[in-house]
KEKE-3310 file (N, C-alpha, C; in steps of 0.2 Angstrom, whole numbers, plus 5000, padded with zeros to 4 digits):
npx = (5006:5001:5012:5008:4987:4981:4976:4961:4959:4949:4948:4958:4967:4958:4969:4977:4971:4969:4981:4986:4975:4979:4993:4992:4981:4986:5002:5007:5000:5000:4992:4992:5004:5002:4993:5000:5009:4999:4997:5007:5005:5011:5021:5016:5009:5020:5030:5025:5019:5031:5036:5025:5029:5043:5037:5032:5036:5048:5062:5073:5077:5065:5064:5078:5074:5066:5075:5085:5079:5074:5084:5089:5080:5081:5094:5094:5083:5069:5055:5043:5045:5052:5041:5033:5038:5045:5037:5033:5048:5046:5036:5045:5052:5061:5066:5061:5069:5080:5079:5074:5089:5097:5106:5116:5120:5127:5127:5118:5107:5098:5101:5108:5126:5122:5113:5121:5129:5121:5117:5127:5133:5121:5123:5136:5129:5123:5128:5140:5141:5150:5163:5161:5170:5179:5178:5170:5159:5163:5160:5148:5145:5147:5134:5123:5118:5120:5107:5101:5109:5108:5096:5096:5100:5095:5084:5088:5094:5082:5073:5080:5076:5063:5064:5068:5059:5048:5049:5053:5040:5032:5023:5008:5008:5001:4997:5000:4988:4978:4982:4977:4968:4958)
npy = (4996:5012:5025:5037:5043:5038:5052:5055:5060:5070:5075:5087:5104:5107:5107:5099:5088:5084:5079:5070:5061:5057:5053:5044:5035:5033:5028:5023:5008:5017:5023:5024:5028:5041:5045:5047:5057:5066:5072:5081:5095:5104:5096:5085:5087:5094:5082:5071:5077:5082:5067:5065:5075:5071:5057:5056:5065:5057:5057:5049:5031:5021:5008:5008:5018:5011:4999:5005:5009:4998:4992:5002:5001:4987:4987:4998:4989:4990:4987:4991:4999:4989:4979:4987:4993:4981:4975:4984:4982:4971:4972:4978:4969:4962:4947:4940:4930:4938:4949:4946:4942:4956:4967:4962:4955:4947:4932:4937:4934:4943:4958:4971:4978:4990:4993:4984:4995:5006:4996:4997:5010:5015:5007:5014:5025:5024:5020:5026:5042:5052:5046:5040:5033:5044:5036:5029:5038:5041:5033:5032:5045:5040:5033:5037:5057:5070:5077:5065:5055:5067:5065:5051:5052:5060:5052:5041:5043:5052:5041:5035:5044:5042:5028:5029:5037:5030:5018:5027:5029:5017:5015:5008:4992:4995:4982:4973:4972:4969:4958:4951:4955:4946)
npz = (4999:4996:5002:5003:5002:4984:4974:4965:4948:4946:4954:4952:4945:4929:4918:4922:4926:4913:4909:4918:4915:4901:4904:4910:4902:4890:4890:4898:4911:4923:4931:4947:4949:4943:4953:4963:4960:4960:4971:4971:4959:4948:4949:4943:4930:4924:4924:4919:4908:4901:4899:4888:4880:4877:4871:4857:4850:4846:4843:4845:4842:4850:4854:4861:4872:4879:4881:4889:4902:4906:4910:4919:4929:4933:4938:4949:4957:4956:4956:4951:4940:4932:4928:4923:4912:4907:4897:4886:4881:4874:4867:4859:4855:4861:4865:4880:4888:4886:4894:4906:4910:4906:4918:4911:4895:4887:4878:4873:4858:4852:4854:4845:4841:4844:4853:4863:4869:4871:4884:4891:4892:4901:4912:4914:4915:4926:4937:4938:4935:4935:4930:4913:4902:4890:4879:4876:4875:4863:4854:4857:4851:4834:4832:4838:4836:4844:4848:4852:4861:4871:4875:4878:4889:4898:4897:4906:4918:4921:4923:4934:4944:4946:4951:4962:4969:4966:4975:4986:4991:4989:4979:4972:4964:4947:4938:4948:4956:4944:4940:4951:4951:4943)
capx = (4999:5006:5012:5001:4985:4981:4972:4960:4960:4944:4951:4964:4960:4957:4975:4983:4969:4971:4988:4985:4973:4980:4999:4987:4979:4991:5010:5005:4998:5006:4990:4994:5010:4999:4991:5003:5011:4997:5000:5012:5000:5015:5027:5011:5008:5027:5036:5021:5019:5036:5039:5022:5030:5045:5036:5027:5044:5051:5070:5078:5072:5061:5068:5086:5072:5065:5080:5088:5074:5075:5092:5091:5076:5083:5101:5088:5079:5059:5050:5036:5049:5055:5035:5029:5044:5044:5033:5037:5054:5046:5037:5054:5057:5067:5066:5057:5076:5088:5078:5077:5097:5100:5110:5120:5121:5133:5125:5111:5107:5095:5105:5115:5131:5123:5108:5123:5132:5115:5116:5134:5131:5114:5127:5140:5130:5119:5134:5148:5141:5155:5171:5161:5173:5179:5181:5159:5154:5165:5159:5141:5143:5145:5128:5120:5115:5120:5102:5098:5115:5105:5090:5096:5106:5090:5078:5091:5096:5077:5073:5084:5073:5059:5063:5068:5053:5041:5051:5051:5031:5028:5019:5006:5008:4993:4998:4997:4982:4976:4984:4974:4957:4957)
capy = (5003:5016:5029:5045:5043:5042:5055:5053:5065:5072:5084:5091:5107:5103:5108:5093:5083:5080:5077:5064:5057:5058:5049:5038:5029:5032:5031:5014:5008:5021:5027:5024:5032:5048:5046:5050:5065:5070:5076:5090:5096:5103:5090:5080:5090:5094:5076:5068:5080:5080:5060:5064:5075:5066:5050:5062:5068:5052:5059:5042:5023:5017:5001:5010:5020:5003:4995:5011:5012:4993:4993:5004:4999:4980:4990:5000:4985:4995:4981:4992:5001:4985:4975:4992:4994:4975:4972:4988:4979:4963:4972:4982:4962:4961:4942:4936:4927:4945:4954:4943:4943:4960:4969:4956:4953:4939:4929:4940:4938:4949:4962:4969:4982:4997:4990:4983:5001:5008:4994:4999:5016:5015:5004:5017:5031:5023:5018:5032:5047:5059:5043:5038:5038:5045:5030:5027:5045:5040:5028:5033:5049:5036:5029:5042:5060:5075:5076:5057:5056:5071:5062:5046:5052:5062:5046:5037:5049:5052:5034:5035:5044:5038:5022:5031:5040:5026:5015:5029:5029:5012:5015:5001:4991:4990:4976:4964:4973:4969:4950:4947:4954:4941)
capz = (5001:4994:5009:5002:4995:4979:4970:4959:4942:4947:4963:4952:4941:4923:4913:4927:4927:4908:4909:4922:4911:4895:4905:4913:4897:4884:4891:4902:4913:4927:4935:4953:4949:4942:4958:4970:4959:4962:4978:4970:4954:4945:4944:4939:4926:4922:4922:4916:4903:4898:4895:4885:4874:4870:4867:4854:4847:4844:4844:4847:4842:4857:4858:4864:4880:4885:4887:4896:4908:4914:4913:4928:4936:4937:4945:4955:4960:4956:4953:4949:4934:4931:4929:4919:4905:4903:4890:4882:4879:4873:4861:4853:4851:4863:4871:4889:4891:4886:4898:4911:4910:4908:4911:4907:4886:4885:4871:4870:4849:4850:4855:4842:4844:4847:4858:4871:4868:4878:4891:4894:4893:4905:4917:4918:4919:4934:4944:4940:4930:4933:4926:4909:4898:4884:4873:4877:4872:4854:4851:4858:4843:4831:4830:4838:4836:4847:4855:4856:4868:4875:4875:4880:4894:4903:4902:4910:4926:4926:4926:4940:4949:4946:4951:4969:4972:4967:4978:4995:4994:4989:4973:4971:4958:4943:4936:4953:4955:4940:4940:4959:4951:4938)
cpx = (5003:5006:5009:4994:4984:4976:4969:4960:4957:4945:4956:4959:4962:4963:4980:4979:4969:4977:4989:4980:4974:4990:4995:4985:4980:4994:5007:5002:5001:5001:4990:5000:5009:4997:4993:5008:5006:4995:5004:5010:5006:5019:5022:5011:5015:5032:5031:5021:5026:5037:5032:5024:5037:5044:5033:5030:5047:5060:5074:5074:5069:5063:5074:5079:5071:5072:5085:5084:5074:5079:5094:5089:5079:5092:5099:5086:5070:5058:5042:5039:5049:5049:5030:5031:5044:5042:5032:5041:5051:5044:5042:5055:5063:5065:5063:5066:5080:5086:5078:5085:5099:5101:5114:5118:5127:5127:5117:5107:5102:5094:5109:5119:5127:5116:5114:5128:5127:5116:5120:5134:5130:5120:5131:5136:5125:5123:5139:5147:5148:5163:5165:5164:5173:5178:5170:5157:5156:5164:5150:5140:5144:5140:5123:5120:5117:5113:5097:5104:5110:5099:5090:5097:5100:5087:5084:5093:5088:5071:5074:5078:5066:5056:5065:5062:5048:5043:5050:5042:5029:5023:5013:5009:5004:4994:4995:4991:4977:4976:4976:4967:4953:4955)
cpy = (5007:5021:5033:5040:5044:5046:5056:5063:5073:5080:5088:5097:5106:5101:5098:5088:5079:5077:5071:5060:5052:5054:5043:5031:5029:5029:5025:5011:5012:5026:5030:5029:5040:5050:5051:5056:5070:5076:5084:5092:5098:5099:5086:5082:5089:5087:5071:5072:5079:5073:5060:5066:5073:5060:5054:5065:5065:5053:5055:5034:5022:5011:5003:5014:5016:5001:4999:5008:5003:4991:4996:5002:4993:4982:4994:4998:4989:4991:4985:4994:4993:4980:4978:4994:4987:4974:4974:4987:4971:4967:4976:4976:4961:4952:4941:4936:4933:4946:4950:4943:4950:4962:4965:4954:4949:4934:4930:4942:4939:4956:4964:4977:4990:4998:4988:4990:5005:5005:4997:5008:5019:5014:5011:5025:5031:5022:5022:5036:5050:5054:5038:5040:5038:5042:5026:5033:5046:5038:5025:5038:5047:5033:5034:5052:5066:5074:5070:5056:5060:5067:5057:5047:5054:5056:5041:5039:5049:5046:5033:5038:5044:5031:5022:5032:5034:5018:5018:5027:5022:5012:5006:5001:4990:4986:4969:4966:4972:4960:4949:4949:4949:4932)
cpz = (5000:5001:5008:5000:4988:4978:4963:4954:4945:4953:4958:4947:4933:4918:4916:4926:4920:4907:4913:4920:4905:4897:4904:4909:4893:4887:4893:4907:4922:4932:4943:4954:4947:4949:4964:4970:4960:4967:4974:4962:4950:4942:4941:4933:4920:4917:4918:4909:4897:4894:4889:4878:4871:4867:4858:4849:4843:4840:4843:4847:4851:4860:4863:4872:4881:4885:4891:4903:4913:4915:4919:4932:4938:4941:4949:4958:4960:4951:4948:4941:4929:4926:4925:4912:4902:4899:4887:4878:4875:4866:4855:4851:4852:4869:4876:4891:4891:4894:4903:4914:4912:4915:4909:4900:4883:4882:4868:4861:4846:4849:4849:4846:4846:4854:4866:4872:4876:4884:4893:4895:4901:4913:4918:4920:4926:4939:4944:4934:4929:4929:4918:4904:4889:4878:4872:4874:4864:4850:4853:4849:4838:4829:4832:4838:4843:4853:4857:4860:4869:4881:4880:4886:4900:4905:4903:4919:4928:4927:4934:4948:4951:4950:4960:4972:4973:4971:4987:4996:4989:4986:4973:4965:4954:4943:4941:4954:4951:4938:4947:4956:4947:4941)
residu = (MET:ALA:ARG:VAL:ARG:ASN:ILE:PRO:SER:SER:GLU:LEU:ALA:PRO:ASP:VAL:ALA:LYS:VAL:TYR:GLU:THR:PHE:ALA:SER:SER:TYR:GLY:PRO:PHE:ARG:ASN:GLN:CYS:ALA:VAL:PHE:ALA:HIS:VAL:PRO:PRO:ALA:LEU:LYS:HIS:LEU:MET:GLY:LEU:LEU:LEU:GLU:LEU:ARG:ALA:ALA:GLN:THR:ILE:ASN:TRP:ARG:TYR:ILE:GLU:LEU:ALA:ILE:VAL:VAL:VAL:SER:LYS:LEU:ASN:GLU:CYS:HIS:TYR:CYS:VAL:ASP:HIS:HIS:LYS:PRO:LEU:LEU:LEU:VAL:GLU:GLY:VAL:ALA:GLU:ALA:THR:ILE:ALA:ARG:LEU:PRO:ASP:THR:THR:GLY:ALA:SER:ASP:LEU:ASP:ASP:ILE:ASP:LYS:LEU:VAL:VAL:ALA:TYR:THR:ILE:ALA:VAL:THR:HIS:ASN:ALA:GLN:ARG:VAL:PRO:GLU:ARG:MET:PHE:HIS:ARG:LEU:ARG:GLU:ARG:PHE:SER:GLU:ALA:GLU:ILE:VAL:GLU:LEU:THR:LEU:ARG:ILE:THR:LEU:CYS:GLY:PHE:PHE:ASN:ARG:PHE:ASN:ASP:ALA:LEU:GLN:ILE:ASP:ASN:GLU:LEU:HIS:GLU:ALA:ARG:ALA:ALA:GLU)
# end
């Protein structure tokens, strides 16, 4: 059970409620996360709004975003985020067995060199951001534009924030609730 009350969108100003409902209905099954963020309406409006805008802009291949999110979440042991993003990574063509082994990419035939670079970069940023090797940035620059590198880094670090937020407030997992109701 979450450490704070879930706030329904009906208790929010219309502009914030719109972001809440759009995010909860189209981004993924994140209604409980929105309900907790609703305690701070500007955070809900701007963070969830940012995520919606980034997805719509499609600056970087969504496979790389989901791969990074799952790796960060596994490194941080955020079961909420792993559970919610694993199905999205499956849609991107990564096998369940590969996802189970992440962040280990050894023998993952469904991951190409770019996927493995994304995983390595995600690990480096998550574990020791101030010491990401210049040779890794050289490899990133060979594969990605500067805008893509910035967005990938943004998504990796923002995911770390969401991991800690979800875990500290013990946000209830909608996916577990749905399975229990079946």
